[in-house]
N, C-alpha and C positions, 0 to 999 in steps of 0.2 A: 612464475608462481612464487610469491614472497614467504619465507619459512613460516611468519605469521599466517600464513594464508593455510601453508599446510597444517600446521599445529589444529589451527578453529577448523579446517577441514576432519581432521584426527579425531575431535573430540566430538563432532557430532557423529562420526561414524560409530564411535564408541556410543554414544546415546541412543544411539538407533539398533544396535546390537542388545543395549540393556533392555530392549523393551518398547523403545519411544518412536512410536510409527508416525510416518509423514501424515497428518490430517489426522490423526485418530485423536485428538481433543475436541471436546464437542464446547462450545461458551455457554455458560452458565446467565448470560443476560439474552434476554429475549432479543435486543435491539440489534445484538450478534448475526443472530441468527439468521440461515437464508434458503431459498428454496434448493439450492445445490447441495445443502448440507455437508460441505467442504472447508477446511479450514488449516489454517495451519498457523504456526508459532512462526516470529522472524529468523527463526535459525532455523530451521524446516525449511520457509522458503527461500534463505541463501542457499542450503543445500542442494534443492532440488533446482534452483536458478546454474548452480555450481557445477552439477554434474552431468547438467541435459546439454545436446548439442544446439547449437544457437537459434534462437527465435521457435525453438521447441514450446519454451515454455517466455513467456511472455508477462515484464511486472509493470503494471497500470498504477501511476500514481493519481489519485483523484481529487487532491488538495488545490486549494488556488494557489497560482506559480506566485504570490505576492505573500502566501503563507510561507511558501517552500524556501522563498528568499530570505524571511527570515528568520524559519528554525533548522532549515538544513535540508540535505537531498544524498541521496547516492545516486551513484553515477552507472548502478544496475538497472534503473528505471528505462524501461524502453519507451513509453508513451505518460505523456502528462496530461488529461484532461478531467478538468473541475467539472466535479458532479454540482459543486455550489460554487458560488465567486460570493467574493467580500462584497457587500452593499453598502457604500460609504453614504450614503441617502439614508440610512437607518442606524440608528443609537439607540442599545439596549441597555436603558440606565441599570435596570439590575445586576448585569453583568459586567457592566462597564465595557463593553467592547461593541463593535462595529456588528450589525448583524447579516445573514447572508441571502441569496438568492438563490433559486434552482435555476442552472444550465440547462436552459430548454433545446440547446444544439448536443447533449450530452450523447445517445445514443449512435446520432449521426456521425459526429465527428470520430467518435472511439470508433465503429468500423471502417470509417474511411482512413483513420489512423493504421488500424489492424490491417487492412488489405496493402497499404503502402509498403507494411513488413513483409508480406506475403501467409499471413495468418489467417487459418478458416477454423471453421464451427468445433475441428478437433485439437485445435490448438488449448493448450493448458494456460491459463490467465489466472494471473495472481492479482486480486486489488490491495492498495495501501491508501489506507489515508492517517491521519494524527492518532486513532487509539481503536477504529474498527468500527466505528458506525455508520461512518460516511461510505467505505469499502463493501459493508452489508447491503446498503442501500445499492448498489453498483452492480453486484453480485447479481441482485435479483433481476436487474436491466437485461443486462448479460446474457441470464439463462433463460429470459424471455424472448431474447433474440434467437436463440438456439447454442448459445457458448457453454453446452454441459459441463463442462471442466473448468469450473470456475471457483476460484479459493478467495475466501476472505483471510488476510494474513490478519491474525487476532495480534493485540497490543498495537498495532499501527507503528508508523515513526515514531512517534515520540513516548508512545507509552501510557502509564496509568499513571495518577496522581498518589504521591506519597501519602498516608492518612495521618501520619503524626512522624515527631522529629524536628530539626531543623529545617528538613525539606518539604515539610506538610504543605500540601494543595500544589509543589510543584512535579510535572511529569519527568520524574528521575526512576520508576520503579523497574519498567521493563522497556518492551519497545527495541526497534533497529537499534535507532541513536544510541540507547543504554545498552547495548548489548553486545557490545563491542565489534558490533559489523562494520564495513568501509562507508562511511560520510564524511561529507564536508561543505564547502559552502561556496563551490564552483558550480555553475548552472550549465548546463548543454543547451544552447538555443534550437538544437534539430529536436531535440526530444520536449521542451517544453511548449505549453499553449500559450498561442499569438493569433493577429491577425491573420496568420497565411492560414488558420482553420475555417477562419470566415467565409472564404472564398470558393 
């Protein structure tokens, strides 16, 4: 463990002692709320994963692999199964971006990948997307499948948009990427969603 990692963990423990309990924050936006009612900030998720036994906590990134390749990735992810896939045949003129299509295989592929990791219904799952909305929907699917220890990682990987200033509209406010947590551009083929998931 690097000295930066030790300092980061020490800071998280200080926050916990000061009264910031893991999962204590409830989202104020309806689209972030889940059936499980369990929520973590990126810092709390990192602390939980860093202090747990291997495979006791599983981080599931539900972003499309194309999105991940463009915006970044953390190698703390155990599984990548997209909830929605970019649909290059759909253009949204108002948003000036491509639309998306729900992944009809999400539940089956997630369970297959969890089984391969040795996870069961008692395993703690943390779901991450760009900013928390898709992760909330994924938590509800997992909850309905019996994974009751399913957390929505609020703020997601990229965080919220700045409302003013020179970065207005950019996702620079919070989230995994903006919190000093480990991330980069190098993807892991064994973690990323691909054709092997369709076999």
